[in-house]
TORRO-798381 format. One record per atom (N, C-alpha, C, O, CB): residue number from 1; atom name; x, y, z; residue in three letters. Coordinates in Angstrom, 3 decimals. Glycine has a CB too. Layout:
REM residues N
{i NUM; at CA; u X; v Y; w Z; aa ALA}
...
REM end
This chain:
REM residues 85
{i 1; at N; u 57.542; v 141.189; w 118.012; aa MET}
{i 1; at CA; u 56.953; v 142.471; w 117.215; aa MET}
{i 1; at C; u 56.135; v 142.284; w 115.815; aa MET}
{i 1; at O; u 54.910; v 142.395; w 115.766; aa MET}
{i 1; at CB; u 58.193; v 143.401; w 116.842; aa MET}
{i 2; at N; u 56.675; v 142.089; w 115.066; aa GLY}
{i 2; at CA; u 56.137; v 141.374; w 114.012; aa GLY}
{i 2; at C; u 56.544; v 142.401; w 112.776; aa GLY}
{i 2; at O; u 57.423; v 143.240; w 112.970; aa GLY}
{i 2; at CB; u 54.467; v 141.051; w 114.234; aa GLY}
{i 3; at N; u 56.008; v 142.323; w 111.759; aa ALA}
{i 3; at CA; u 56.440; v 142.845; w 110.370; aa ALA}
{i 3; at C; u 56.363; v 144.299; w 110.172; aa ALA}
{i 3; at O; u 57.039; v 145.065; w 109.485; aa ALA}
{i 3; at CB; u 55.611; v 142.243; w 109.299; aa ALA}
{i 4; at N; u 55.276; v 144.489; w 111.022; aa ARG}
{i 4; at CA; u 54.747; v 145.572; w 110.952; aa ARG}
{i 4; at C; u 55.830; v 146.774; w 111.240; aa ARG}
{i 4; at O; u 55.677; v 147.853; w 110.667; aa ARG}
{i 4; at CB; u 53.630; v 145.492; w 111.811; aa ARG}
{i 5; at N; u 57.096; v 146.531; w 112.277; aa TRP}
{i 5; at CA; u 57.885; v 147.479; w 112.413; aa TRP}
{i 5; at C; u 59.255; v 147.368; w 112.000; aa TRP}
{i 5; at O; u 60.253; v 147.880; w 112.506; aa TRP}
{i 5; at CB; u 57.811; v 147.780; w 113.521; aa TRP}
{i 6; at N; u 59.136; v 146.561; w 110.924; aa ALA}
{i 6; at CA; u 60.169; v 146.239; w 109.936; aa ALA}
{i 6; at C; u 60.710; v 147.705; w 109.623; aa ALA}
{i 6; at O; u 61.619; v 148.297; w 110.206; aa ALA}
{i 6; at CB; u 59.560; v 145.387; w 108.561; aa ALA}
{i 7; at N; u 59.744; v 148.246; w 108.306; aa VAL}
{i 7; at CA; u 60.033; v 149.557; w 107.652; aa VAL}
{i 7; at C; u 60.496; v 150.661; w 108.767; aa VAL}
{i 7; at O; u 61.514; v 151.338; w 108.622; aa VAL}
{i 7; at CB; u 58.674; v 150.070; w 106.846; aa VAL}
{i 8; at N; u 59.672; v 150.754; w 109.838; aa PRO}
{i 8; at CA; u 60.160; v 152.055; w 110.599; aa PRO}
{i 8; at C; u 61.678; v 152.166; w 111.228; aa PRO}
{i 8; at O; u 62.480; v 153.085; w 111.395; aa PRO}
{i 8; at CB; u 59.189; v 152.239; w 111.811; aa PRO}
{i 9; at N; u 61.649; v 150.436; w 111.545; aa ALA}
{i 9; at CA; u 63.185; v 150.157; w 112.266; aa ALA}
{i 9; at C; u 64.163; v 150.442; w 111.159; aa ALA}
{i 9; at O; u 65.142; v 151.170; w 111.326; aa ALA}
{i 9; at CB; u 63.467; v 148.443; w 112.860; aa ALA}
{i 10; at N; u 63.821; v 149.745; w 109.830; aa GLY}
{i 10; at CA; u 65.355; v 150.041; w 108.800; aa GLY}
{i 10; at C; u 65.313; v 151.469; w 108.396; aa GLY}
{i 10; at O; u 66.339; v 151.910; w 107.877; aa GLY}
{i 10; at CB; u 65.462; v 149.051; w 107.149; aa GLY}
{i 11; at N; u 64.232; v 152.321; w 108.557; aa ALA}
{i 11; at CA; u 64.226; v 153.622; w 108.394; aa ALA}
{i 11; at C; u 64.924; v 154.212; w 109.586; aa ALA}
{i 11; at O; u 65.801; v 155.013; w 109.260; aa ALA}
{i 11; at CB; u 62.886; v 154.105; w 108.188; aa ALA}
{i 12; at N; u 64.771; v 154.029; w 110.920; aa LEU}
{i 12; at CA; u 65.372; v 154.529; w 112.074; aa LEU}
{i 12; at C; u 67.017; v 154.515; w 111.863; aa LEU}
{i 12; at O; u 67.828; v 155.387; w 112.174; aa LEU}
{i 12; at CB; u 64.876; v 153.640; w 113.326; aa LEU}
{i 13; at N; u 67.221; v 153.299; w 111.262; aa ALA}
{i 13; at CA; u 68.541; v 152.563; w 111.776; aa ALA}
{i 13; at C; u 69.398; v 153.183; w 110.105; aa ALA}
{i 13; at O; u 70.614; v 153.196; w 109.913; aa ALA}
{i 13; at CB; u 68.298; v 150.269; w 112.128; aa ALA}
{i 14; at N; u 68.560; v 153.532; w 109.337; aa VAL}
{i 14; at CA; u 69.507; v 154.318; w 108.179; aa VAL}
{i 14; at C; u 69.400; v 155.839; w 108.541; aa VAL}
{i 14; at O; u 70.377; v 156.530; w 108.255; aa VAL}
{i 14; at CB; u 68.912; v 154.070; w 106.438; aa VAL}
{i 15; at N; u 68.250; v 156.476; w 109.177; aa LEU}
{i 15; at CA; u 68.646; v 157.894; w 109.454; aa LEU}
{i 15; at C; u 69.563; v 157.921; w 110.476; aa LEU}
{i 15; at O; u 70.429; v 158.723; w 110.126; aa LEU}
{i 15; at CB; u 67.535; v 158.775; w 109.809; aa LEU}
{i 16; at N; u 69.876; v 157.385; w 111.749; aa LEU}
{i 16; at CA; u 70.823; v 156.944; w 112.588; aa LEU}
{i 16; at C; u 72.461; v 156.882; w 111.860; aa LEU}
{i 16; at O; u 73.555; v 157.304; w 112.236; aa LEU}
{i 16; at CB; u 70.257; v 155.524; w 113.071; aa LEU}
{i 17; at N; u 71.957; v 156.077; w 110.555; aa ALA}
{i 17; at CA; u 73.663; v 155.654; w 109.967; aa ALA}
{i 17; at C; u 74.233; v 157.192; w 109.497; aa ALA}
{i 17; at O; u 75.368; v 157.656; w 109.597; aa ALA}
{i 17; at CB; u 73.680; v 154.311; w 108.218; aa ALA}
{i 18; at N; u 72.990; v 157.791; w 108.944; aa PHE}
{i 18; at CA; u 73.096; v 159.381; w 107.936; aa PHE}
{i 18; at C; u 73.592; v 160.170; w 108.994; aa PHE}
{i 18; at O; u 74.584; v 160.872; w 108.796; aa PHE}
{i 18; at CB; u 71.444; v 160.215; w 107.203; aa PHE}
{i 19; at N; u 73.033; v 160.145; w 110.091; aa ALA}
{i 19; at CA; u 73.251; v 161.252; w 111.134; aa ALA}
{i 19; at C; u 74.845; v 161.225; w 111.436; aa ALA}
{i 19; at O; u 75.488; v 162.272; w 111.501; aa ALA}
{i 19; at CB; u 72.302; v 160.965; w 112.594; aa ALA}
{i 20; at N; u 75.559; v 159.673; w 111.655; aa ARG}
{i 20; at CA; u 76.671; v 159.601; w 112.316; aa ARG}
{i 20; at C; u 77.558; v 159.761; w 111.244; aa ARG}
{i 20; at O; u 78.752; v 159.872; w 111.523; aa ARG}
{i 20; at CB; u 76.839; v 158.438; w 113.132; aa ARG}
{i 21; at N; u 77.130; v 159.800; w 109.807; aa VAL}
{i 21; at CA; u 78.249; v 160.276; w 108.751; aa VAL}
{i 21; at C; u 78.283; v 161.750; w 108.512; aa VAL}
{i 21; at O; u 79.286; v 162.305; w 108.064; aa VAL}
{i 21; at CB; u 78.026; v 159.614; w 107.328; aa VAL}
{i 22; at N; u 76.885; v 162.550; w 108.896; aa TYR}
{i 22; at CA; u 76.794; v 163.989; w 108.898; aa TYR}
{i 22; at C; u 77.470; v 164.895; w 109.451; aa TYR}
{i 22; at O; u 77.837; v 166.025; w 109.133; aa TYR}
{i 22; at CB; u 75.914; v 164.287; w 109.214; aa TYR}
{i 23; at N; u 77.653; v 163.824; w 110.877; aa THR}
{i 23; at CA; u 78.168; v 164.783; w 111.933; aa THR}
{i 23; at C; u 79.488; v 164.627; w 111.931; aa THR}
{i 23; at O; u 80.046; v 165.574; w 112.486; aa THR}
{i 23; at CB; u 77.653; v 164.599; w 113.319; aa THR}
{i 24; at N; u 80.308; v 163.698; w 111.474; aa GLY}
{i 24; at CA; u 81.624; v 163.493; w 110.826; aa GLY}
{i 24; at C; u 82.215; v 162.300; w 111.851; aa GLY}
{i 24; at O; u 83.407; v 161.992; w 111.885; aa GLY}
{i 24; at CB; u 82.624; v 165.031; w 110.749; aa GLY}
{i 25; at N; u 81.370; v 161.800; w 112.523; aa VAL}
{i 25; at CA; u 81.656; v 160.875; w 113.369; aa VAL}
{i 25; at C; u 82.262; v 159.435; w 113.027; aa VAL}
{i 25; at O; u 82.940; v 158.690; w 113.735; aa VAL}
{i 25; at CB; u 80.597; v 160.773; w 113.948; aa VAL}
{i 26; at N; u 81.846; v 159.294; w 111.838; aa HIS}
{i 26; at CA; u 82.146; v 157.540; w 110.784; aa HIS}
{i 26; at C; u 82.419; v 158.237; w 109.639; aa HIS}
{i 26; at O; u 82.223; v 159.413; w 109.333; aa HIS}
{i 26; at CB; u 80.571; v 156.134; w 110.403; aa HIS}
{i 27; at N; u 82.999; v 157.131; w 108.946; aa TYR}
{i 27; at CA; u 83.313; v 157.365; w 107.814; aa TYR}
{i 27; at C; u 82.024; v 156.590; w 106.757; aa TYR}
{i 27; at O; u 81.510; v 155.608; w 107.293; aa TYR}
{i 27; at CB; u 84.843; v 156.873; w 107.708; aa TYR}
{i 28; at N; u 81.615; v 156.857; w 105.696; aa PRO}
{i 28; at CA; u 80.474; v 156.609; w 105.219; aa PRO}
{i 28; at C; u 80.400; v 154.749; w 105.014; aa PRO}
{i 28; at O; u 79.448; v 153.971; w 105.075; aa PRO}
{i 28; at CB; u 80.354; v 157.590; w 103.833; aa PRO}
{i 29; at N; u 81.941; v 154.528; w 104.742; aa SER}
{i 29; at CA; u 81.926; v 152.678; w 104.962; aa SER}
{i 29; at C; u 81.571; v 152.131; w 105.982; aa SER}
{i 29; at O; u 80.929; v 151.080; w 105.974; aa SER}
{i 29; at CB; u 83.139; v 151.960; w 104.913; aa SER}
{i 30; at N; u 81.967; v 152.815; w 107.154; aa ASP}
{i 30; at CA; u 81.467; v 152.360; w 108.623; aa ASP}
{i 30; at C; u 80.315; v 151.987; w 109.033; aa ASP}
{i 30; at O; u 79.917; v 151.071; w 109.752; aa ASP}
{i 30; at CB; u 81.595; v 153.170; w 109.432; aa ASP}
{i 31; at N; u 79.534; v 153.358; w 108.118; aa ALA}
{i 31; at CA; u 77.907; v 153.129; w 108.511; aa ALA}
{i 31; at C; u 77.426; v 152.123; w 107.713; aa ALA}
{i 31; at O; u 76.699; v 151.205; w 108.092; aa ALA}
{i 31; at CB; u 76.905; v 154.410; w 108.275; aa ALA}
{i 32; at N; u 77.915; v 152.339; w 106.409; aa VAL}
{i 32; at CA; u 77.326; v 151.132; w 105.621; aa VAL}
{i 32; at C; u 77.671; v 149.444; w 106.061; aa VAL}
{i 32; at O; u 76.855; v 148.522; w 106.058; aa VAL}
{i 32; at CB; u 77.889; v 151.366; w 104.114; aa VAL}
{i 33; at N; u 78.769; v 149.392; w 106.338; aa GLY}
{i 33; at CA; u 79.231; v 148.185; w 107.178; aa GLY}
{i 33; at C; u 78.181; v 147.615; w 108.452; aa GLY}
{i 33; at O; u 77.465; v 146.614; w 108.468; aa GLY}
{i 33; at CB; u 80.678; v 148.664; w 107.856; aa GLY}
{i 34; at N; u 78.387; v 148.618; w 109.443; aa GLY}
{i 34; at CA; u 77.404; v 148.471; w 110.580; aa GLY}
{i 34; at C; u 76.093; v 148.147; w 109.885; aa GLY}
{i 34; at O; u 75.802; v 146.961; w 110.038; aa GLY}
{i 34; at CB; u 77.280; v 149.830; w 111.529; aa GLY}
{i 35; at N; u 75.352; v 148.727; w 109.281; aa LEU}
{i 35; at CA; u 73.765; v 148.372; w 108.398; aa LEU}
{i 35; at C; u 74.053; v 147.123; w 107.824; aa LEU}
{i 35; at O; u 73.220; v 146.247; w 108.059; aa LEU}
{i 35; at CB; u 73.232; v 149.524; w 106.993; aa LEU}
{i 36; at N; u 74.921; v 146.847; w 107.203; aa LEU}
{i 36; at CA; u 74.858; v 145.202; w 106.656; aa LEU}
{i 36; at C; u 75.132; v 144.177; w 108.179; aa LEU}
{i 36; at O; u 74.371; v 143.276; w 108.533; aa LEU}
{i 36; at CB; u 76.460; v 144.853; w 105.221; aa LEU}
{i 37; at N; u 76.096; v 144.496; w 108.734; aa ILE}
{i 37; at CA; u 76.596; v 143.579; w 109.758; aa ILE}
{i 37; at C; u 75.168; v 143.215; w 110.590; aa ILE}
{i 37; at O; u 74.674; v 142.091; w 110.689; aa ILE}
{i 37; at CB; u 77.881; v 144.350; w 110.759; aa ILE}
{i 38; at N; u 74.616; v 144.529; w 111.188; aa GLY}
{i 38; at CA; u 73.330; v 144.352; w 111.341; aa GLY}
{i 38; at C; u 72.210; v 144.183; w 111.262; aa GLY}
{i 38; at O; u 71.530; v 143.995; w 112.271; aa GLY}
{i 38; at CB; u 73.182; v 144.501; w 111.460; aa GLY}
{i 39; at N; u 71.618; v 144.206; w 109.850; aa ALA}
{i 39; at CA; u 70.863; v 143.357; w 109.141; aa ALA}
{i 39; at C; u 71.349; v 141.834; w 109.216; aa ALA}
{i 39; at O; u 70.468; v 140.987; w 109.365; aa ALA}
{i 39; at CB; u 70.838; v 143.866; w 107.787; aa ALA}
{i 40; at N; u 72.305; v 141.536; w 109.150; aa ALA}
{i 40; at CA; u 72.562; v 140.106; w 108.621; aa ALA}
{i 40; at C; u 72.421; v 139.655; w 110.431; aa ALA}
{i 40; at O; u 71.557; v 138.800; w 110.621; aa ALA}
{i 40; at CB; u 74.432; v 139.765; w 107.527; aa ALA}
{i 41; at N; u 72.964; v 140.009; w 111.366; aa ILE}
{i 41; at CA; u 72.569; v 139.515; w 113.017; aa ILE}
{i 41; at C; u 71.390; v 139.285; w 112.786; aa ILE}
{i 41; at O; u 71.019; v 138.120; w 112.927; aa ILE}
{i 41; at CB; u 72.694; v 140.545; w 114.367; aa ILE}
{i 42; at N; u 70.307; v 140.416; w 112.310; aa GLY}
{i 42; at CA; u 69.138; v 140.430; w 112.464; aa GLY}
{i 42; at C; u 68.327; v 139.312; w 112.298; aa GLY}
{i 42; at O; u 67.539; v 138.747; w 113.056; aa GLY}
{i 42; at CB; u 68.813; v 141.227; w 111.874; aa GLY}
{i 43; at N; u 68.845; v 139.011; w 110.607; aa ALA}
{i 43; at CA; u 68.138; v 138.013; w 109.973; aa ALA}
{i 43; at C; u 68.587; v 136.458; w 110.316; aa ALA}
{i 43; at O; u 68.039; v 135.502; w 109.768; aa ALA}
{i 43; at CB; u 68.267; v 138.312; w 108.526; aa ALA}
{i 44; at N; u 69.490; v 136.340; w 111.140; aa VAL}
{i 44; at CA; u 69.851; v 135.080; w 111.581; aa VAL}
{i 44; at C; u 69.156; v 134.490; w 113.154; aa VAL}
{i 44; at O; u 69.041; v 133.344; w 113.590; aa VAL}
{i 44; at CB; u 71.435; v 135.193; w 111.614; aa VAL}
{i 45; at N; u 68.726; v 136.008; w 113.813; aa VAL}
{i 45; at CA; u 68.280; v 135.970; w 115.031; aa VAL}
{i 45; at C; u 66.501; v 135.335; w 114.891; aa VAL}
{i 45; at O; u 65.848; v 134.326; w 115.156; aa VAL}
{i 45; at CB; u 68.535; v 137.590; w 115.673; aa VAL}
{i 46; at N; u 66.345; v 136.585; w 114.346; aa VAL}
{i 46; at CA; u 64.433; v 135.937; w 113.540; aa VAL}
{i 46; at C; u 64.631; v 134.527; w 113.082; aa VAL}
{i 46; at O; u 64.074; v 133.756; w 113.865; aa VAL}
{i 46; at CB; u 63.730; v 136.935; w 111.683; aa VAL}
{i 47; at N; u 65.082; v 134.065; w 112.332; aa VAL}
{i 47; at CA; u 65.486; v 132.816; w 111.911; aa VAL}
{i 47; at C; u 65.283; v 131.870; w 112.963; aa VAL}
{i 47; at O; u 64.321; v 131.150; w 113.233; aa VAL}
{i 47; at CB; u 66.822; v 132.817; w 111.474; aa VAL}
{i 48; at N; u 66.740; v 132.076; w 113.658; aa LEU}
{i 48; at CA; u 66.628; v 131.221; w 115.172; aa LEU}
{i 48; at C; u 65.431; v 131.120; w 115.855; aa LEU}
{i 48; at O; u 64.712; v 130.144; w 116.069; aa LEU}
{i 48; at CB; u 67.462; v 131.800; w 116.253; aa LEU}
{i 49; at N; u 65.325; v 132.348; w 116.181; aa LEU}
{i 49; at CA; u 64.253; v 132.760; w 117.494; aa LEU}
{i 49; at C; u 62.806; v 132.024; w 116.789; aa LEU}
{i 49; at O; u 62.129; v 131.325; w 117.544; aa LEU}
{i 49; at CB; u 64.032; v 134.941; w 117.813; aa LEU}
{i 50; at N; u 62.414; v 132.175; w 115.525; aa HIS}
{i 50; at CA; u 61.168; v 131.555; w 114.903; aa HIS}
{i 50; at C; u 61.263; v 130.145; w 115.409; aa HIS}
{i 50; at O; u 60.456; v 129.829; w 116.283; aa HIS}
{i 50; at CB; u 61.103; v 131.632; w 113.217; aa HIS}
{i 51; at N; u 62.130; v 129.249; w 114.992; aa ARG}
{i 51; at CA; u 61.771; v 127.956; w 114.885; aa ARG}
{i 51; at C; u 62.051; v 127.462; w 116.685; aa ARG}
{i 51; at O; u 61.538; v 126.505; w 117.265; aa ARG}
{i 51; at CB; u 62.802; v 127.130; w 113.536; aa ARG}
{i 52; at N; u 62.867; v 128.317; w 117.154; aa VAL}
{i 52; at CA; u 62.530; v 127.985; w 118.616; aa VAL}
{i 52; at C; u 61.368; v 128.381; w 119.233; aa VAL}
{i 52; at O; u 60.820; v 127.706; w 120.105; aa VAL}
{i 52; at CB; u 63.423; v 128.451; w 119.415; aa VAL}
{i 53; at N; u 60.880; v 129.645; w 118.751; aa MET}
{i 53; at CA; u 59.627; v 129.666; w 119.470; aa MET}
{i 53; at C; u 58.424; v 128.962; w 118.950; aa MET}
{i 53; at O; u 57.340; v 129.018; w 119.529; aa MET}
{i 53; at CB; u 59.277; v 130.943; w 119.630; aa MET}
{i 54; at N; u 58.680; v 128.126; w 117.566; aa TYR}
{i 54; at CA; u 57.628; v 127.200; w 117.141; aa TYR}
{i 54; at C; u 57.745; v 126.063; w 117.887; aa TYR}
{i 54; at O; u 56.738; v 125.644; w 118.458; aa TYR}
{i 54; at CB; u 57.652; v 126.860; w 115.737; aa TYR}
{i 55; at N; u 58.526; v 125.628; w 117.966; aa ARG}
{i 55; at CA; u 59.019; v 124.338; w 119.226; aa ARG}
{i 55; at C; u 58.094; v 124.533; w 120.484; aa ARG}
{i 55; at O; u 57.111; v 123.844; w 120.756; aa ARG}
{i 55; at CB; u 60.887; v 124.540; w 119.902; aa ARG}
{i 56; at N; u 58.595; v 125.608; w 121.207; aa LEU}
{i 56; at CA; u 57.905; v 125.988; w 122.381; aa LEU}
{i 56; at C; u 56.643; v 126.076; w 122.443; aa LEU}
{i 56; at O; u 55.937; v 125.454; w 123.238; aa LEU}
{i 56; at CB; u 58.243; v 126.994; w 122.770; aa LEU}
{i 57; at N; u 56.199; v 126.999; w 121.457; aa THR}
{i 57; at CA; u 54.735; v 127.101; w 121.408; aa THR}
{i 57; at C; u 53.999; v 125.579; w 121.056; aa THR}
{i 57; at O; u 52.964; v 125.333; w 121.675; aa THR}
{i 57; at CB; u 54.366; v 128.261; w 120.229; aa THR}
{i 58; at N; u 54.335; v 124.906; w 120.411; aa ARG}
{i 58; at CA; u 53.647; v 123.271; w 120.157; aa ARG}
{i 58; at C; u 54.288; v 122.602; w 121.214; aa ARG}
{i 58; at O; u 54.220; v 121.404; w 120.940; aa ARG}
{i 58; at CB; u 54.015; v 122.376; w 118.562; aa ARG}
{i 59; at N; u 54.987; v 122.792; w 122.485; aa TYR}
{i 59; at CA; u 55.647; v 122.187; w 123.543; aa TYR}
{i 59; at C; u 54.299; v 122.638; w 124.595; aa TYR}
{i 59; at O; u 53.436; v 121.915; w 125.091; aa TYR}
{i 59; at CB; u 57.399; v 122.836; w 123.876; aa TYR}
{i 60; at N; u 54.480; v 123.915; w 124.689; aa VAL}
{i 60; at CA; u 53.243; v 124.622; w 125.858; aa VAL}
{i 60; at C; u 51.931; v 124.237; w 125.612; aa VAL}
{i 60; at O; u 51.279; v 123.690; w 126.501; aa VAL}
{i 60; at CB; u 53.090; v 126.303; w 125.838; aa VAL}
{i 61; at N; u 51.284; v 124.542; w 124.085; aa ALA}
{i 61; at CA; u 49.692; v 123.920; w 123.960; aa ALA}
{i 61; at C; u 49.400; v 122.735; w 124.219; aa ALA}
{i 61; at O; u 48.252; v 122.350; w 123.995; aa ALA}
{i 61; at CB; u 49.126; v 123.946; w 122.755; aa ALA}
{i 62; at N; u 50.453; v 121.786; w 124.805; aa GLY}
{i 62; at CA; u 50.259; v 120.393; w 125.122; aa GLY}
{i 62; at C; u 50.175; v 120.371; w 126.960; aa GLY}
{i 62; at O; u 50.273; v 119.371; w 127.671; aa GLY}
{i 62; at CB; u 51.683; v 119.423; w 124.375; aa GLY}
{i 63; at N; u 50.008; v 121.510; w 127.313; aa THR}
{i 63; at CA; u 50.418; v 121.620; w 128.633; aa THR}
{i 63; at C; u 49.144; v 122.457; w 129.243; aa THR}
{i 63; at O; u 48.370; v 122.830; w 128.361; aa THR}
{i 63; at CB; u 51.944; v 122.355; w 128.771; aa THR}
{i 64; at N; u 48.798; v 122.801; w 130.499; aa PRO}
{i 64; at CA; u 47.954; v 123.275; w 130.755; aa PRO}
{i 64; at C; u 48.533; v 125.193; w 130.832; aa PRO}
{i 64; at O; u 47.845; v 126.135; w 131.223; aa PRO}
{i 64; at CB; u 47.427; v 122.383; w 131.963; aa PRO}
{i 65; at N; u 49.814; v 125.234; w 130.372; aa LEU}
{i 65; at CA; u 49.697; v 126.660; w 130.111; aa LEU}
{i 65; at C; u 49.350; v 126.755; w 128.590; aa LEU}
{i 65; at O; u 50.041; v 127.532; w 127.930; aa LEU}
{i 65; at CB; u 51.067; v 127.469; w 130.505; aa LEU}
{i 66; at N; u 48.320; v 126.026; w 127.927; aa ARG}
{i 66; at CA; u 48.144; v 126.007; w 126.522; aa ARG}
{i 66; at C; u 47.419; v 127.784; w 126.361; aa ARG}
{i 66; at O; u 47.685; v 128.612; w 125.489; aa ARG}
{i 66; at CB; u 46.979; v 124.457; w 126.002; aa ARG}
{i 67; at N; u 46.192; v 127.956; w 127.869; aa VAL}
{i 67; at CA; u 45.837; v 129.197; w 127.283; aa VAL}
{i 67; at C; u 46.745; v 130.621; w 126.890; aa VAL}
{i 67; at O; u 46.404; v 131.627; w 126.267; aa VAL}
{i 67; at CB; u 44.942; v 129.523; w 128.113; aa VAL}
{i 68; at N; u 48.020; v 130.254; w 127.523; aa ALA}
{i 68; at CA; u 48.767; v 131.636; w 127.188; aa ALA}
{i 68; at C; u 49.137; v 131.691; w 125.477; aa ALA}
{i 68; at O; u 49.066; v 132.782; w 124.912; aa ALA}
{i 68; at CB; u 50.358; v 131.721; w 128.197; aa ALA}
{i 69; at N; u 49.454; v 130.703; w 124.856; aa VAL}
{i 69; at CA; u 49.161; v 130.397; w 123.583; aa VAL}
{i 69; at C; u 48.236; v 130.182; w 122.550; aa VAL}
{i 69; at O; u 48.582; v 130.160; w 121.369; aa VAL}
{i 69; at CB; u 49.469; v 129.830; w 123.547; aa VAL}
{i 70; at N; u 47.011; v 130.013; w 122.948; aa SER}
{i 70; at CA; u 45.790; v 129.446; w 122.073; aa SER}
{i 70; at C; u 45.779; v 131.200; w 121.660; aa SER}
{i 70; at O; u 46.285; v 132.201; w 122.167; aa SER}
{i 70; at CB; u 44.070; v 128.463; w 123.052; aa SER}
{i 71; at N; u 44.806; v 130.896; w 120.318; aa ALA}
{i 71; at CA; u 44.060; v 132.167; w 119.898; aa ALA}
{i 71; at C; u 42.755; v 132.453; w 120.417; aa ALA}
{i 71; at O; u 42.011; v 133.375; w 120.081; aa ALA}
{i 71; at CB; u 43.888; v 132.190; w 118.537; aa ALA}
{i 72; at N; u 42.566; v 131.578; w 121.253; aa ASP}
{i 72; at CA; u 40.946; v 132.022; w 122.147; aa ASP}
{i 72; at C; u 41.896; v 132.907; w 123.273; aa ASP}
{i 72; at O; u 43.021; v 132.849; w 123.770; aa ASP}
{i 72; at CB; u 39.682; v 130.237; w 123.127; aa ASP}
{i 73; at N; u 40.543; v 133.853; w 123.339; aa SER}
{i 73; at CA; u 40.645; v 134.915; w 124.625; aa SER}
{i 73; at C; u 40.482; v 134.480; w 125.985; aa SER}
{i 73; at O; u 39.650; v 133.594; w 126.176; aa SER}
{i 73; at CB; u 39.624; v 135.956; w 124.545; aa SER}
{i 74; at N; u 40.982; v 134.839; w 126.755; aa PRO}
{i 74; at CA; u 40.859; v 133.934; w 128.252; aa PRO}
{i 74; at C; u 39.500; v 133.875; w 128.413; aa PRO}
{i 74; at O; u 39.112; v 132.809; w 128.892; aa PRO}
{i 74; at CB; u 41.557; v 134.625; w 129.729; aa PRO}
{i 75; at N; u 38.451; v 134.882; w 128.102; aa ASP}
{i 75; at CA; u 37.197; v 134.771; w 128.788; aa ASP}
{i 75; at C; u 36.650; v 133.904; w 127.915; aa ASP}
{i 75; at O; u 35.554; v 133.550; w 128.349; aa ASP}
{i 75; at CB; u 36.377; v 136.034; w 129.050; aa ASP}
{i 76; at N; u 36.955; v 133.308; w 126.701; aa ALA}
{i 76; at CA; u 36.227; v 132.508; w 125.679; aa ALA}
{i 76; at C; u 36.694; v 131.143; w 126.578; aa ALA}
{i 76; at O; u 35.831; v 130.414; w 127.067; aa ALA}
{i 76; at CB; u 36.793; v 132.689; w 123.816; aa ALA}
{i 77; at N; u 38.239; v 130.850; w 126.761; aa ALA}
{i 77; at CA; u 38.393; v 129.741; w 127.268; aa ALA}
{i 77; at C; u 38.204; v 129.348; w 129.032; aa ALA}
{i 77; at O; u 38.459; v 128.267; w 129.562; aa ALA}
{i 77; at CB; u 39.607; v 129.538; w 126.759; aa ALA}
{i 78; at N; u 37.655; v 130.657; w 129.720; aa ARG}
{i 78; at CA; u 36.764; v 130.581; w 130.902; aa ARG}
{i 78; at C; u 35.848; v 129.856; w 130.564; aa ARG}
{i 78; at O; u 35.695; v 128.696; w 130.945; aa ARG}
{i 78; at CB; u 36.238; v 131.736; w 131.420; aa ARG}
{i 79; at N; u 34.925; v 130.646; w 129.585; aa SER}
{i 79; at CA; u 33.400; v 129.999; w 129.819; aa SER}
{i 79; at C; u 33.098; v 129.040; w 128.556; aa SER}
{i 79; at O; u 31.994; v 128.789; w 128.073; aa SER}
{i 79; at CB; u 32.091; v 131.314; w 129.897; aa SER}
{i 80; at N; u 33.910; v 128.738; w 128.293; aa ALA}
{i 80; at CA; u 33.684; v 127.371; w 127.429; aa ALA}
{i 80; at C; u 32.870; v 126.058; w 128.051; aa ALA}
{i 80; at O; u 31.842; v 125.655; w 127.505; aa ALA}
{i 80; at CB; u 35.151; v 126.813; w 127.077; aa ALA}
{i 81; at N; u 33.283; v 125.584; w 128.945; aa GLY}
{i 81; at CA; u 32.995; v 124.611; w 129.671; aa GLY}
{i 81; at C; u 31.461; v 124.955; w 130.507; aa GLY}
{i 81; at O; u 30.588; v 124.106; w 130.684; aa GLY}
{i 81; at CB; u 34.281; v 124.381; w 130.558; aa GLY}
{i 82; at N; u 31.391; v 126.186; w 130.894; aa THR}
{i 82; at CA; u 30.218; v 126.617; w 131.931; aa THR}
{i 82; at C; u 29.510; v 127.861; w 131.065; aa THR}
{i 82; at O; u 30.037; v 128.850; w 130.557; aa THR}
{i 82; at CB; u 30.902; v 127.209; w 133.660; aa THR}
{i 83; at N; u 28.083; v 127.422; w 131.093; aa ARG}
{i 83; at CA; u 27.134; v 128.506; w 130.555; aa ARG}
{i 83; at C; u 26.300; v 128.908; w 132.043; aa ARG}
{i 83; at O; u 25.861; v 128.021; w 132.775; aa ARG}
{i 83; at CB; u 25.978; v 127.819; w 129.140; aa ARG}
{i 84; at N; u 26.168; v 130.292; w 132.342; aa SER}
{i 84; at CA; u 25.216; v 130.304; w 133.324; aa SER}
{i 84; at C; u 24.210; v 130.895; w 132.801; aa SER}
{i 84; at O; u 24.197; v 131.642; w 131.823; aa SER}
{i 84; at CB; u 25.561; v 130.859; w 134.486; aa SER}
{i 85; at N; u 23.156; v 130.475; w 133.616; aa GLY}
{i 85; at CA; u 22.277; v 131.447; w 132.905; aa GLY}
{i 85; at C; u 21.339; v 131.701; w 132.162; aa GLY}
{i 85; at O; u 21.050; v 132.871; w 131.910; aa GLY}
{i 85; at CB; u 22.601; v 131.854; w 132.501; aa GLY}
REM end
């Protein structure tokens, strides 16, 4: 997804936590605890996946599937070796 979704996702999480407290389903401490645990798990997942995806991308860049991870568009990759006309 990317960093641009961090603020809307965080705002939605806080809004949902507030709604749970407002409707009386949870105590405020439950909502805050859930937000903190969710943020911690999210941070760990981002760090771990970043390392895994970096290694996977480097590996795939050395294979014929490099088109899937390259910055070039598929059209540019196709026409790089051939010029018609």
